[in-house]
C-alpha positions, 0 to 999 in steps of 0.5 A, spaced: 603 527 435 597 522 435 591 525 432 585 527 436 579 522 436 573 525 432 568 519 434 562 522 437 556 518 441 551 516 437 546 516 442 547 523 445 549 526 439 546 523 432 539 522 435 537 527 440 530 527 437 529 520 439 530 521 446 525 527 446 520 523 442 520 518 448 519 522 454 513 526 450 510 519 449 511 517 456 508 524 458 502 523 453 501 516 456 501 518 463 496 524 462 492 519 458 491 514 464 490 520 468 484 523 464 481 515 463 481 514 470 478 520 472 483 522 477 485 529 474 488 532 481 492 529 486 489 526 492 490 531 498 491 529 505 487 531 511 490 537 513 489 540 506 482 537 504 479 534 510 477 527 512 474 523 518 477 523 525 476 517 529 476 517 537 477 510 540 477 509 548 481 503 550 478 498 555 481 493 559 477 487 558 482 482 555 486 481 561 491 486 559 492 493 563 492 500 559 499 502 560 504 506 555 507 499 552 500 496 550 497 503 547 504 504 543 503 497 541 496 498 539 498 505 535 503 501 531 498 495 529 492 500 527 497 505 523 500 498 519 492 497 518 490 503 515 496 504 511 497 497 509 496 498 502 501 504 501 502 511 503 495 513 505 497 518 510 493 516 515 495 519 522 494 514 528 496 517 535 495 517 542 491 522 546 492 522 554 493 515 557 487 511 554 485 514 547 487 514 540 486 519 535 485 516 528 485 521 522 483 518 515 484 523 509 478 524 504 478 520 498 480 514 503 475 508 504 474 511 511 468 506 512 473 500 511 478 503 515 474 505 521 472 497 521 479 495 521 482 500 525 479 498 532 477 491 530 481 486 535 481 481 530 480 475 534 480 469 530 478 462 534 476 455 532 470 453 536 467 446 535 459 447 533 454 444 538 448 446 535 446 451 529 439 453 525 436 459 522 435 465 526 428 465 524 424 459 525 423 455 518 416 455 515 413 447 514 414 448 507 421 450 508 426 445 504 431 441 508 437 445 504 436 451 508 439 448 514 446 450 515 449 443 516 456 443 513 454 450 511 458 453 506 461 459 508 458 466 510 460 472 506 465 474 506 469 468 507 469 461 506 471 454 508 478 452 510 481 447 507 488 443 508 493 445 503 496 438 503 490 435 501 489 440 495 492 435 490 486 430 491 481 430 485 475 432 490 479 438 493 478 442 487 470 442 485 465 446 489 458 442 491 453 444 486 449 447 491 454 452 494 452 458 496 454 465 493 460 465 496 462 458 494 467 453 498 473 449 496 472 441 497 478 437 500 479 430 502 481 433 509 475 438 510 469 438 506 463 443 506 457 440 504 451 444 502 446 439 501 445 436 508 442 429 509 435 428 512 437 427 519 441 434 519 434 438 519 434 444 523 430 441 528 435 436 529 440 441 531 436 447 534 437 445 541 444 444 544 443 438 550 447 439 556 451 433 555 454 437 549 456 443 553 463 443 555 461 446 561 459 440 564 454 444 569 446 443 567 445 451 570 450 453 565 447 449 559 440 451 561 443 459 561 446 457 554 440 454 551 436 460 554 440 465 550 440 461 544 433 460 544 432 468 545 437 470 540 435 473 533 441 474 529 436 478 524 437 484 528 443 488 528 443 490 535 443 482 538 448 480 533 453 485 535 452 483 543 452 475 541 458 472 544 462 479 545 463 477 553 465 470 552 471 468 554 476 463 550 475 457 555 467 458 555 462 456 550 458 461 547 452 463 542 454 467 536 451 469 529 453 468 522 451 469 515 450 464 510 447 465 503 444 472 505 440 468 511 443 469 518 444 463 523 445 462 530 450 457 533 452 454 540 459 454 540 464 450 544 470 453 547 476 455 543 480 450 540 485 454 537 487 461 538 488 466 532 494 469 535 497 462 533 496 463 526 503 465 524 502 468 517 496 470 513 496 472 505 491 473 500 492 469 494 489 468 487 488 460 486 490 459 479 489 452 479 482 451 481 475 455 482 476 458 488 478 464 486 481 469 491 483 466 498 486 467 504 492 462 506 494 461 513 500 458 516 500 456 523 505 456 529 508 449 531 503 449 537 497 452 533 499 446 528 498 441 533 492 444 536 489 444 529 490 437 528 488 435 534 481 438 534 480 436 527 482 429 529 476 429 534 471 433 530 472 427 525 469 422 529 463 426 531 456 426 527 453 432 524 453 437 527 458 436 532 463 434 527 463 442 524 467 447 527 466 454 527 471 459 524 469 465 529 472 472 527 471 478 532 465 474 535 461 472 528 462 465 525 465 466 518 465 459 516 462 452 519 465 446 515 465 439 517 471 435 518 472 428 515 479 427 517 485 431 521 488 436 518 496 436 519 502 440 517 500 447 519 497 450 513 490 451 511 486 456 507 480 460 507 477 460 500 471 462 497 468 467 492 472 472 495 473 479 491 480 481 492 479 487 496 475 482 501 481 477 501 486 482 502 482 486 508 481 479 512 489 477 511 490 484 513 487 484 519 490 477 521 497 478 519 497 485 523 495 481 529 490 482 535 490 489 539 493 488 546 486 492 548 479 492 546 477 499 544 470 503 544 469 508 538 467 514 542 466 519 536 467 520 529 467 527 526 468 530 519 475 534 519 475 541 515 481 543 511 480 551 513 487 551 517 490 547 512 487 551 506 490 557 509 497 554 510 497 551 503 495 558 500 501 561 504 506 555 502 504 556 494 505 563 494 512 562 498 513 557 492 511 561 487 515 567 489 521 562 490 520 560 483 520 567 480 526 569 483 530 562 480 527 564 473 529 571 474 536 569 476 536 564 470 534 569 465 539 574 468 545 570 468 544 564 463 539 568 458 538 564 452 540 558 456 534 559 461 529 557 456 532 550 456 532 550 464 525 553 464 522 548 459 526 542 463 522 545 470 516 545 466 516 537 464 519 535 471 512 539 474 508 536 469 511 529 470 510 530 478 503 532 477 501 526 473 504 521 477 502 524 484 494 524 481 495 516 479 498 514 485 492 517 489 488 511 487 494 506 486 497 506 493 493 511 496 498 517 496 495 523 499 499 530 498 499 534 505 503 540 507 510 536 508 509 533 501 508 540 498 514 542 501 518 536 498 516 538 491 518 546 493 525 543 495 525 539 489 525 545 484 532 547 487 535 540 486 532 540 479 535 547 477 542 545 480 542 539 475 541 544 469 546 549 472 552 543 473 551 542 466 551 549 463 557 551 467 561 545 464 559 547 457 561 554 459 568 551 461 569 548 455 567 554 451 572 558 455 577 553 453 576 555 446 572 550 443 566 551 439 559 549 442 557 543 439 563 539 441 563 543 448 556 540 449 558 533 448 565 534 452 561 537 458 556 532 458 560 526 461 563 530 467 556 533 468 553 527 468 557 524 474 556 530 478 548 530 477 548 522 478 552 523 485 548 529 487 541 526 486 543 519 489 545 522 495 538 526 495 535 520 494 538 516 499 536 521 504 529 521 502 529 513 502 532 513 509 527 518 512 521 514 509 523 508 512 525 511 519 519 515 520 511 515 519 505 520 517 506 526 514 514 526 514 513 520 510 509 524 505 515 529 505 520 523 504 516 520 498 515 526 494 523 528 495 525 521 493 520 521 487 522 528 484 529 526 485 528 520 480 524 525 475 530 530 475 535 524 473 529 522 467 528 529 465 536 531 465 537 525 461 531 524 456 530 532 455 535 537 457 541 533 454 537 532 447 535 539 447 541 542 448 544 537 443 539 540 438 540 547 440 547 547 439 546 546 431 542 553 431 545 559 429 543 563 435 547 559 440 552 556 435 555 563 433 555 565 441 550 570 440 550 575 446 543 573 449 544 566 448 548 565 454 554 562 451 558 568 448 565 567 448 567 574 449 563 575 455 565 568 458 573 570 457 574 565 452 581 565 449 583 562 442 586 556 442 594 556 442 597 554 435 603 550 435 608 551 430 614 547 428 621 550 430 626 550 424 632 545 425 639 546 426 643 552 428 638 557 424 633 556 429 636 561 433 634 562 441 627 561 443 623 566 447 621 562 453 614 566 452 613 561 446 612 556 451 
């Protein structure tokens, strides 16, 4: 008969201290990061900590009807905007037939979310007919104050052709670039040092011939609006160009180097809906820094090439085009050559947040309806606080019952289970605290329920392993080999069980929104942590305890007493005498 194998798993048996040290280092590192960042508590959702509630009313002033389909589309776009950076737990839902309620949890940048949520994000490329500082320049003003070939206003910058980016001149901004800066390319340049012929006076009045309307009455009306416009006043800036249709000329405002300028713009040549994709990227090759890269559709690419080709033939300022976002000029570069190829970029001294914010609005498209902000209120968490208090009490009672059961049934082994639960709870708390600022994760009531459900999932993994060990002891083995022989079978069961739980959480997270996502995210996170704790804490700890006399000798309070488990001594086989002297064999000896 072959001798049994005596080899033992080195990773599981001989070096359990290494696994325990590893998970301890991970806990210390994560906790250190939590305290260093100052985020020592998880960010709470609006139902627990309060937040901002915004009520928006739909307006049918963009040629679209207020119906269920358009309202649902608007809710979907708003939800993606405010939740664009992660699990922020913002809630967007319709109320009645023409209202949308947006709830933003405390701790989120509610001002930025408020700006994005109802913004139509209408982007147009319009030819510039005239522009000048909104307040007339004094006689001693330098010509460099003119916006001719202006650098981009905050927060955006000029657009440049990606096909021309390889040109030597395309990577260097001009010496007099504004605080926001711009990239300069052969295809499209933004000259911050205008010529003497481009003074404000030379551009201050649009002529009727420059107006695309062709009618002197409309041109005179436009010129009167332009003369009366004062972009230094927020009220006038908000109204400038808001009622203009894409096919009409309009006036608009734009900020350049912290100075407000006013513009006369021709009809829109390219619509922002023809921007197929927009993303924020960091320019590692040049000095542009963060920029927003745009890819046009086939029709948009043709229109953009046509308009830039036409503008390149004109004199300043009629060779400029304005990039108009929501009625405000964010850039007014001039064109040297037609930009073809369907790709362009808005580049300048963006911060990462500014670039991502702009790309976020452009990527998620324009709302089918415009919205008027009716109310902005602060939501208290009184009701949610009461529910949280009741939920925590229920969770504490359930945890206490689990602990009592573990002590009564597993006795000494219950210490291993409780220590593992404690490690899992610490990891969950620290990671949730770090995920708040990282991906805007907010702990709401369903997420708390997910964490409570995870207690049962984690405890179930320990029970599977403990029962496998006890089965080995019932078969007559001592504790140390029982711990090692039980682990492979228990490991398979634990992995399959946790995989099913994680799969269910992942599916739930993908197909749902809002609070249910919080439940799914927490359930998935705690399921992953259960695997980590069982592999790197529970198993190594059991290996070490198996070497201690209290557990190895099967003390009656250890939970591993062979007598109480009904273990029988292993059957010893003896050689039968050979030949007739062997005599009859008792069947019971088999």
